C-alpha positions in Angstrom: -16.9 21.2 -22.9 -17.2 21.0 -26.7 -15.1 21.2 -29.8 -16.0 22.0 -33.4 -18.8 20.0 -34.8 -20.3 19.5 -31.3 -17.7 16.9 -30.3 -17.3 16.6 -26.5 -13.9 17.3 -25.1 -12.5 16.5 -21.6 -9.1 17.3 -20.3 -6.7 16.0 -17.7 -3.2 16.9 -16.6 -0.5 14.4 -17.2 3.2 14.4 -16.2 5.8 13.4 -18.8 9.5 13.7 -18.4 9.0 15.9 -15.4 6.7 18.4 -17.1 2.9 19.0 -17.2 0.9 18.3 -20.3 -2.7 19.0 -21.0 -4.3 15.9 -22.5 -7.5 16.4 -24.4 -9.9 13.6 -25.2 -12.8 14.1 -27.7 -14.7 12.5 -30.5 -14.4 13.7 -34.1 -17.3 14.2 -36.5 -17.3 10.5 -37.3 -17.5 9.5 -33.6 -13.9 8.3 -33.4 -12.2 9.0 -30.1 -9.1 11.2 -30.4 -6.5 12.3 -27.9 -4.3 15.4 -28.1 -1.3 16.3 -25.9 -0.4 19.9 -25.4 2.7 20.9 -23.6 2.4 23.5 -20.9 6.2 24.0 -20.6 5.8 23.9 -16.8 7.9 21.8 -14.5 6.1 19.3 -12.3 7.3 20.8 -9.0 5.3 23.7 -7.6 3.3 24.3 -10.8 0.1 22.3 -10.4 -2.1 25.4 -9.9 -0.7 27.1 -13.0 -1.0 23.9 -15.1 -4.6 23.6 -14.0 -5.4 27.2 -15.0 -3.8 26.6 -18.3 -5.9 23.4 -18.8 -9.1 25.3 -18.0 -8.1 28.1 -20.4 -7.5 25.6 -23.2 -10.8 23.9 -22.6 -12.6 27.2 -22.6 -11.1 28.1 -25.9 -12.4 24.9 -27.4 -15.8 25.6 -25.9 -15.9 29.1 -27.4 -15.3 27.7 -30.9 -18.9 26.4 -30.8 -20.5 29.8 -30.7 -21.8 31.0 -34.1 -22.6 34.7 -34.5 -25.4 35.6 -37.0 -25.8 39.2 -38.0 -29.1 40.6 -39.3 -29.2 44.4 -40.0 -28.0 46.2 -36.9 -29.0 43.4 -34.5 -26.5 40.7 -33.6 -27.9 37.4 -32.2 -25.5 35.0 -30.5 -26.7 31.4 -31.2 -25.1 28.4 -29.5 -24.9 25.2 -31.4 -26.2 22.6 -29.0 -25.7 18.8 -29.1 -27.1 16.0 -27.0 -25.0 15.5 -23.9 -23.3 12.1 -24.4 -23.4 9.5 -21.7 -20.9 10.3 -18.9 -19.7 6.6 -19.1 -18.0 7.6 -22.3 -15.2 9.1 -20.1 -12.0 7.2 -20.5 -11.4 4.6 -17.8 -7.9 5.9 -17.2 -9.3 9.5 -16.7 -11.9 8.2 -14.2 -9.2 6.4 -12.3 -7.2 9.6 -12.0 -10.3 11.5 -10.9 -11.0 8.8 -8.3 -7.4 9.0 -7.0 -7.6 12.8 -6.6 -10.9 12.6 -4.7 -9.4 10.1 -2.3 -6.4 12.3 -1.4 -7.9 13.9 1.7 -10.1 11.0 2.7 -7.6 8.2 3.5 -4.3 7.9 5.3 -1.3 9.2 3.3 0.3 5.7 3.3 -3.0 4.3 1.9 -3.2 7.0 -0.7 0.4 6.4 -1.7 -0.4 2.7 -2.3 -3.4 3.7 -4.4 -1.1 6.1 -6.4 1.5 3.4 -7.0 -1.1 0.8 -8.1 -3.0 3.3 -10.4 -0.2 5.3 -11.9 2.5 2.7 -12.1 0.4 -0.3 -13.1 -3.3 0.3 -14.0 -2.9 3.4 -16.2 0.1 2.2 -18.2 -1.8 -1.0 -18.9 -5.2 0.4 -19.8 -4.2 3.7 -21.5 -3.1 2.0 -24.8 -6.4 0.1 -24.8 -8.3 3.5 -24.9 -11.3 2.0 -23.1 -14.2 4.1 -21.8 -16.0 3.2 -18.5 -18.8 1.8 -20.6 -16.3 -0.4 -22.6 -15.0 -2.1 -19.5 -15.9 -5.8 -19.4 -14.8 -8.7 -17.0 -12.5 -10.1 -19.7 -10.4 -6.9 -19.6 -9.9 -7.4 -15.8 -9.1 -11.1 -16.3 -6.5 -10.2 -18.9 -5.0 -7.6 -16.6 -4.6 -10.1 -13.7 -3.1 -12.7 -15.9 -0.5 -10.4 -17.5 0.5 -8.8 -14.2 0.8 -12.3 -12.6 3.1 -13.5 -15.4 5.2 -10.4 -16.1 4.0 -7.5 -14.0 7.1 -6.5 -12.1 8.3 -3.0 -13.1 11.9 -4.3 -13.2 10.8 -6.9 -15.8 12.0 -9.7 -13.5 8.9 -11.9 -13.5 5.3 -11.4 -12.3 3.6 -9.8 -9.3 2.8 -11.9 -6.2 -0.8 -13.1 -5.6 -0.8 -10.7 -2.6 -0.1 -7.7 -4.9 -2.7 -8.9 -7.4 -5.2 -8.9 -4.6 -4.4 -5.3 -3.8 -4.8 -4.3 -7.4 -8.1 -6.2 -7.4 -9.3 -4.2 -4.4 -8.5 -0.9 -6.0 -10.1 -1.9 -9.3 -13.3 -3.0 -7.5 -13.5 0.2 -5.4 -13.0 2.5 -8.5 -15.6 0.7 -10.6 -18.0 0.4 -7.6 -17.8 4.2 -7.3 -18.7 4.5 -11.0 -21.6 2.2 -10.4 -22.8 4.3 -7.4 -22.6 7.4 -9.6 -24.8 5.6 -12.2 -22.1 5.9 -14.8 -22.1 2.1 -15.4 -24.8 -0.5 -15.0 -22.7 -3.0 -13.1 -19.2 -3.4 -11.7 -17.3 -5.7 -14.2 -14.6 -6.5 -11.6 -16.8 -8.0 -8.9 -16.8 -11.7 -9.9 -13.5 -11.9 -11.7 -11.4 -14.6 -10.1 -7.7 -14.1 -9.2 -5.0 -16.2 -10.7 -4.8 -19.6 -8.9 -1.1 -20.3 -9.0 0.5 -19.2 -5.7 3.9 -17.6 -5.8 5.7 -19.6 -3.1 8.2 -16.8 -2.6 5.5 -14.7 -0.9 3.9 -17.3 1.4 4.2 -16.5 5.0 7.0 -18.3 6.9 6.5 -19.5 10.4 9.6 -20.1 12.6 9.3 -22.3 15.7 11.3 -21.3 18.8 14.4 -23.3 17.9 14.5 -21.8 14.4 13.9 -18.3 15.8 16.9 -18.7 18.1 19.0 -19.8 15.1 18.0 -16.7 13.3 19.0 -14.5 16.3 22.3 -16.2 16.4 23.2 -15.3 12.8 22.4 -11.7 13.6 24.7 -11.8 16.7 27.1 -9.2 15.2 24.5 -7.2 13.4 22.7 -4.0 14.5 19.3 -5.6 13.7 19.6 -8.2 16.4 17.9 -6.2 19.2 15.1 -5.2 16.8 14.5 -8.8 15.8 14.6 -9.9 19.4 11.9 -7.4 20.4 9.9 -8.2 17.3 9.9 -12.0 18.1 8.7 -11.4 21.7 5.9 -8.9 20.9 5.0 -9.7 17.3 5.5 -6.1 16.3 5.1 -4.7 12.8 8.2 -3.2 11.2 6.9 0.4 11.6 6.0 -0.2 15.2 9.4 -1.5 16.3 11.5 1.2 14.6 8.9 3.8 15.7 9.4 2.8 19.4 10.3 5.8 21.6 11.9 6.0 25.0 8.9 8.0 26.2 6.8 4.9 25.6 8.8 2.8 28.0 8.2 2.9 31.7 11.2 1.2 33.3 9.9 1.8 36.8 6.6 0.1 36.3 7.8 -2.3 33.6 5.4 -1.2 30.9 5.9 -0.7 27.1 3.5 1.1 24.9 3.0 0.9 21.1 1.7 4.3 20.1 4.0 5.7 17.4 5.0 4.3 14.0 7.4 5.0 11.1 5.9 4.0 7.8 7.1 4.2 4.2 5.4 4.2 0.8 6.3 7.1 -1.5 7.7 9.0 1.5 8.8 8.3 5.1 6.1 9.2 7.6 6.4 9.3 11.4 3.1 9.6 13.3 1.6 9.2 16.7 -0.8 6.7 15.4 -0.9 3.0 14.8 -2.4 0.9 11.9 -5.7 0.5 13.7 -7.1 1.5 17.1 -6.5 -2.0 18.4 -2.9 -1.8 17.3 -2.4 0.9 20.0 -1.5 -1.4 22.8 0.5 -1.8 26.0 2.8 -4.7 27.1 4.5 -5.9 30.3 8.2 -5.1 30.0 9.7 -8.6 30.1 12.9 -8.9 32.2 15.1 -9.9 29.2 13.6 -7.1 27.1 14.2 -4.6 29.9 17.8 -5.7 30.2 18.3 -5.3 26.4 16.7 -1.8 26.3 18.8 -0.5 29.2 21.9 -1.7 27.3 20.7 0.1 24.1 20.0 3.2 26.2 23.5 3.2 27.6 25.1 2.9 24.2 22.9 5.8 22.9 24.1 8.0 25.8 27.7 7.3 24.9 27.1 8.4 21.3 25.2 11.5 22.5 28.2 12.6 24.6 30.6 12.0 21.7 28.6 13.8 19.0 27.1 16.5 21.2 25.2 19.0 19.0 25.5 16.7 16.0 23.3 14.0 17.8 19.7 14.1 16.7 17.6 13.6 19.8 14.4 12.4 18.3 13.6 10.0 21.3 13.7 6.9 19.2 15.0 3.7 20.7 16.6 2.0 17.7 18.8 4.5 15.7 22.0 5.1 13.9 24.8 6.4 16.1 23.8 10.0 15.3 20.3 9.4 16.7 18.4 9.2 13.4 15.9 6.4 13.2 16.2 3.6 10.6 14.3 3.8 7.4 11.8 1.0 6.9 13.3 -0.1 3.6 16.8 -0.3 5.2 15.4 -2.8 7.7 13.9 -4.9 4.9 17.0 -4.9 2.7 19.5 -5.6 5.6 17.4 -8.4 6.9 17.3 -10.1 3.5 21.0 -9.6 2.9 22.0 -11.2 6.2 19.7 -14.2 5.6 21.2 -14.8 2.1 24.8 -14.4 3.4 24.1 -17.1 6.0 22.1 -19.4 3.7 19.0 -19.1 5.9 15.7 -19.8 4.3 14.1 -16.8 2.6 11.6 -14.9 4.6 10.3 -11.4 5.1 10.8 -9.2 8.2 7.0 -9.3 8.7 7.3 -13.1 9.0 8.8 -12.5 12.5 5.4 -11.3 13.5 3.8 -14.4 12.0 6.4 -16.5 13.9 5.6 -14.9 17.2 1.9 -15.8 16.8 2.8 -19.3 15.7 5.0 -19.9 18.7 2.3 -18.5 21.0 -0.1 -20.9 19.4 2.3 -23.8 20.1 2.4 -22.7 23.7 -1.3 -23.3 23.9 -2.4 -19.6 23.8 -6.0 -19.1 22.7 -6.7 -17.1 19.5 -8.3 -14.4 21.5 -5.1 -13.9 23.5 -3.0 -13.9 20.4 -5.3 -11.4 18.8 -4.8 -9.0 21.8 -1.0 -9.6 21.9 -0.5 -8.8 18.2 -3.1 -6.0 18.1 -5.4 -7.4 15.5 -8.7 -5.6 14.9 -10.7 -8.8 14.9 -10.2 -12.4 15.7 -11.1 -13.5 12.2 -7.8 -12.0 11.0 -5.9 -13.9 13.6 -7.6 -17.1 12.7 -7.2 -16.8 9.0 -3.4 -16.1 9.2 -2.2 -18.2 12.1 -4.2 -21.3 12.6 -1.8 -23.5 10.7 -0.6 -26.4 12.9 3.1 -27.0 13.3 4.6 -30.5 13.4 5.3 -30.3 17.1 1.8 -29.1 17.8 0.4 -32.0 15.8 2.4 -34.4 17.9 1.0 -32.9 21.1 -2.5 -33.1 19.7 -2.0 -36.7 18.6 -0.7 -37.7 22.0 -3.7 -36.0 23.7 -6.1 -37.9 21.4 -4.7 -41.3 22.2 -7.2 -43.8 23.8 -10.1 -41.4 23.5 -12.4 -44.0 21.8 -12.6 -47.8 22.1 -13.9 -50.7 20.1 -13.3 -54.4 20.3 -10.5 -55.4 18.0 
């Protein structure tokens, strides 16, 4: 598309204060990049198609301004003023990110796309938009600066920086976006490829590994809390948060003592329940241990009582762990309640996901092989298991040291 004087114009839709705006980017006659915001007056909800049509109409109007009509006698000749097509890498980096995000929408899991959306729209675009950088302008130093600033003060609540784990996720998204631009031959190289991450580790986000004694202490402080059965099951089977709250009665065979993990409840921008696990290897089956069977039968009896009391008001969604009305717990509720109880009882800070780490650590202390731990936790490959769980606890070191005694001999 073109504006007066042969300047190229591109347009995107942006949302500001709940309404759609057409944002035009172009270069003026002197080659300076300009940006123009045009309000559509349309509310965000339910008006994307109308807003897109309005954007296309505006761009067409700009294009038509480049037609010059020359009249000679009775004959009219329509001449189009042509200009050299500028390099596509002149597109703003923020515009390309939005385009990349839109193209990913139907190609990845919704939860994955939601994570992309949060990273791009809540972090990357607000940072890079004021810099007004084109794809061609992007250099490694811009990525370095982004990582450092986000690591020091990247939290949206202005309460410190992002964790190293979050920066790694941002790095993955940046590399994928710029790699796509490279594959489309819009840039000569990916400037994010060799940029190092900040080195200082945020100790708050390091994985915590409980031993069996500590795990039992944890269970004890939750003795009067509705999360105790969930924690108990998680410690035994090393389940992910979405797997344990997504557990259904139909996945439990009390007669043959089997328990299947085949349904999850996840949360990013929205709550999503699906008959699908994180990976194909995450879809697994366990022996129903006697103590777990006893616990689940007790939970089932309690649920039957609530069902009789509430009758039609009970939501029979088949979930095991629910509120009294049968509705399953939200993932964010589990996280918040877990942290609240830990703080109230002065228990060391840890994430709910660290229960999964602790399960693996305890299995490792019990002499389980990595391959067995991999299968138990449902990891896609053994490298993942090894990278996360091969720390050696103090008790394990003592066992290993004892086993090593008198292995070698010299004259002393």
